[in-house]
C-alpha positions as CSV (number, residue, x, y, z in Angstrom):
1,M,-15.8,33.0,39.2
2,S,-12.8,32.4,39.5
3,Y,-10.6,31.9,42.8
4,I,-7.0,32.3,44.0
5,Y,-6.2,29.0,46.2
6,A,-2.6,30.3,48.2
7,M,-0.3,28.9,51.0
8,S,3.1,29.2,52.9
9,D,6.1,28.1,55.0
10,M,5.9,24.3,53.5
11,H,9.7,24.2,54.9
12,G,10.0,20.6,53.2
13,C,6.7,18.2,55.5
14,L,5.9,17.1,52.1
15,D,3.3,15.2,53.2
16,A,1.4,18.4,54.9
17,F,1.9,20.0,51.3
18,E,0.3,16.9,49.5
19,Y,-3.2,17.6,52.4
20,A,-2.9,21.3,51.5
21,L,-3.1,20.7,47.7
22,S,-5.7,18.4,47.8
23,L,-7.8,21.5,49.6
24,V,-7.3,23.0,45.7
25,D,-9.5,23.5,42.9
26,F,-7.2,23.6,40.3
27,S,-10.5,23.5,37.6
28,G,-11.5,26.5,35.0
29,D,-9.0,29.6,36.3
30,N,-8.5,29.4,39.7
31,K,-4.8,29.6,40.1
32,L,-2.9,28.8,43.2
33,I,0.0,31.1,44.4
34,L,3.0,29.6,47.0
35,L,4.2,32.0,49.5
36,G,8.1,30.6,49.7
37,D,10.3,28.9,52.2
38,Y,9.8,25.3,50.3
39,V,12.7,24.4,51.7
40,H,14.3,23.7,55.5
41,G,13.0,20.7,57.0
42,P,12.2,17.0,56.5
43,D,12.1,16.3,52.5
44,S,12.9,20.0,50.8
45,Y,13.1,17.8,47.6
46,G,11.0,16.0,47.6
47,V,8.4,19.3,47.9
48,L,10.7,21.0,45.7
49,E,9.8,18.8,43.1
50,K,6.3,18.0,43.9
51,I,6.0,22.3,42.8
52,M,8.4,22.5,39.8
53,R,5.4,19.2,38.7
54,L,2.5,21.2,39.3
55,Q,3.6,23.9,37.1
56,D,4.4,21.0,34.5
57,Q,1.4,20.2,34.4
58,Y,-0.7,23.5,35.1
59,G,1.6,26.7,34.1
60,S,3.5,29.0,35.2
61,D,0.7,31.5,35.5
62,K,-1.3,29.5,36.6
63,V,1.1,27.8,39.6
64,I,2.4,31.0,40.7
65,A,5.6,30.3,43.1
66,L,6.9,33.1,44.6
67,R,10.6,33.4,46.3
68,G,11.0,33.0,50.4
69,N,13.4,33.9,52.7
70,H,14.9,30.4,52.9
71,E,15.1,30.2,49.5
72,D,17.4,33.5,49.7
73,M,19.9,31.1,52.1
74,V,20.2,29.0,49.2
75,C,21.0,31.3,46.9
76,D,23.4,33.2,48.7
77,G,24.7,30.1,49.9
78,R,24.2,30.5,53.7
79,W,22.9,26.9,53.6
80,T,22.3,23.6,52.0
81,I,18.3,23.2,50.2
82,D,18.4,19.6,52.3
83,E,20.1,21.3,55.1
84,T,17.8,21.2,58.0
85,R,17.4,23.6,61.3
86,D,19.2,21.7,63.4
87,G,22.3,22.0,61.1
88,H,22.1,18.7,59.3
89,G,22.3,18.3,55.4
90,S,24.5,18.5,52.6
91,A,24.2,19.4,48.9
92,H,23.8,17.4,45.9
93,E,25.7,19.1,43.5
94,E,23.8,17.3,40.6
95,D,20.2,18.1,41.9
96,D,20.8,20.8,43.2
97,A,21.7,22.6,40.1
98,R,18.4,22.0,38.6
99,Y,16.7,23.1,42.3
100,L,18.9,26.2,42.2
101,M,18.4,27.6,38.6
102,W,14.2,27.5,39.7
103,I,14.9,29.2,42.7
104,R,16.5,32.2,41.4
105,K,14.0,32.4,38.7
106,L,11.0,32.6,41.2
107,P,9.1,36.8,40.8
108,K,9.3,38.1,44.8
109,Y,6.0,39.5,44.9
110,Y,2.5,38.8,42.6
111,K,-0.9,40.7,42.1
112,E,-3.9,40.1,41.4
113,G,-6.7,43.3,41.6
114,N,-6.6,44.7,45.1
115,T,-4.5,41.7,46.5
116,I,-0.4,41.8,46.6
117,F,1.0,38.3,47.2
118,V,4.4,38.7,49.0
119,H,6.4,36.1,51.2
120,A,7.1,39.0,54.0
121,G,6.0,42.5,53.6
122,I,6.4,45.5,51.0
123,D,7.6,48.6,52.3
124,E,3.8,50.0,53.4
125,E,5.5,53.6,54.4
126,A,5.3,53.6,49.6
127,E,1.8,53.5,49.2
128,D,1.1,53.3,45.5
129,L,4.6,53.0,44.7
130,W,5.2,50.1,46.7
131,E,6.7,48.3,43.6
132,W,9.2,50.5,43.5
133,G,10.1,51.3,46.9
134,T,10.2,47.8,48.3
135,A,14.4,46.6,48.7
136,D,14.3,43.5,47.7
137,H,15.5,41.8,51.0
138,I,11.9,43.2,52.3
139,F,9.7,41.2,50.1
140,T,11.0,38.1,52.3
141,E,12.7,39.1,55.4
142,K,10.3,41.8,56.5
143,Y,9.9,41.2,60.5
144,P,8.1,42.2,62.3
145,A,4.5,41.6,61.1
146,Q,2.7,44.9,60.2
147,T,-1.2,45.2,60.7
148,G,-3.6,48.4,60.3
149,R,-5.1,49.7,57.1
150,F,-3.3,49.9,53.8
151,Y,-3.3,52.3,50.8
152,N,-6.2,52.1,49.2
153,D,-8.2,49.8,50.2
154,M,-5.1,47.2,49.1
155,Q,-4.8,43.6,50.1
156,I,-2.1,41.9,51.5
157,V,-2.1,38.1,51.6
158,A,1.9,37.1,53.5
159,G,3.5,33.9,55.7
160,H,6.7,34.1,56.7
161,I,6.0,34.7,60.8
162,G,3.7,32.1,62.2
163,T,0.2,33.2,62.6
164,A,0.5,31.6,66.8
165,E,3.1,34.3,67.3
166,I,1.3,37.4,65.5
167,A,-1.4,36.5,67.8
168,G,0.2,35.8,70.4
169,D,-1.4,32.3,71.8
170,P,0.9,29.5,71.2
171,G,-2.1,27.0,70.0
172,F,-3.3,29.2,67.2
173,H,-1.7,28.2,63.2
174,D,-5.1,29.0,61.7
175,I,-4.6,32.5,59.3
176,Y,-5.0,35.7,61.0
177,Y,-6.3,38.4,60.0
178,D,-5.9,42.0,61.1
179,G,-9.8,43.3,60.6
180,E,-7.5,46.0,58.1
181,S,-5.2,45.0,55.6
182,H,-3.6,41.8,56.2
183,Y,-3.7,38.3,55.6
184,Y,-1.0,36.0,57.5
185,I,-0.7,31.7,56.2
186,D,2.2,30.6,58.3
187,G,1.4,28.2,60.2
188,T,4.3,26.9,61.7
189,V,4.0,23.6,60.1
190,L,7.2,22.2,61.8
191,E,5.4,22.4,64.8
192,S,1.9,22.5,63.9
193,G,2.0,20.2,60.9
194,A,-0.7,22.3,59.3
195,I,-0.3,24.2,56.2
196,P,-3.3,27.0,56.6
197,V,-4.8,27.6,52.6
198,I,-6.6,30.8,52.2
199,K,-9.3,31.3,49.1
200,I,-9.9,34.1,47.4
201,D,-13.4,36.0,45.5
202,I,-10.5,38.8,43.5
203,K,-13.7,40.3,41.8
204,N,-15.4,40.6,45.3
205,S,-12.5,40.4,47.6
206,R,-14.1,37.6,49.5
207,Y,-11.3,35.7,51.4
208,F,-12.2,32.0,53.0
209,R,-10.7,29.3,55.1
210,V,-10.2,25.9,53.4
211,T,-10.9,22.9,55.1
212,E,-12.0,19.5,54.3
213,T,-16.3,20.7,55.1
214,G,-15.7,23.8,52.4
215,A,-14.7,27.2,52.8
216,W,-15.3,29.9,55.4
217,P,-15.4,33.3,55.9
218,V,-11.7,34.7,57.1
219,L,-12.9,36.1,60.0
220,P,-10.4,38.8,62.2
221,Y,-8.6,36.5,65.1
222,D,-10.3,39.5,67.5
223,E,-13.9,37.7,66.8
224,I,-13.2,34.0,66.6
225,K,-11.7,34.4,70.2
């Protein structure tokens, strides 16, 4: 049996990213999908370098990196790669060219089975035509988080908006499942130090929260509070 692991919104937090990666089993046909927002934190270059090395080691078809809105900001020149949210940082032109070339090639979504992986979301009103009906900026910038049932029991795994905000609970930084079609996995790492890891059995449509002690079924938020 193969699984897909996913995590999102590392924001330059290399130590937290390394810890989350330690929970991932890269054996067999397992895959890792990263949902974007790798930069704009304490070690943006370190996070980018780690992802690129993982792709060199395992292949970009096994370690799939998607693009988030912070990568969009870098590509259109709004922020430099290592700029932090307080405005500090500087461009390293020689290094940045290599990273920018990699960032610009990142896809904005990935689909396997009945599960869509995306940084922010899709145009759900487009239903089965969502791939064509979703504007580029929606994939990386959709706000606010949408909940409820999506078309034909398809599931959406996204980051972008902290789960504390979605839950309306400042202390909640875990996987938020709405009980219908949406799994949100942005743990607001710059505040919490946490990067939640979700593990998915695509064939049987089962979703698990991964910890040091094992993998546990993801329950709807309303059932765990």
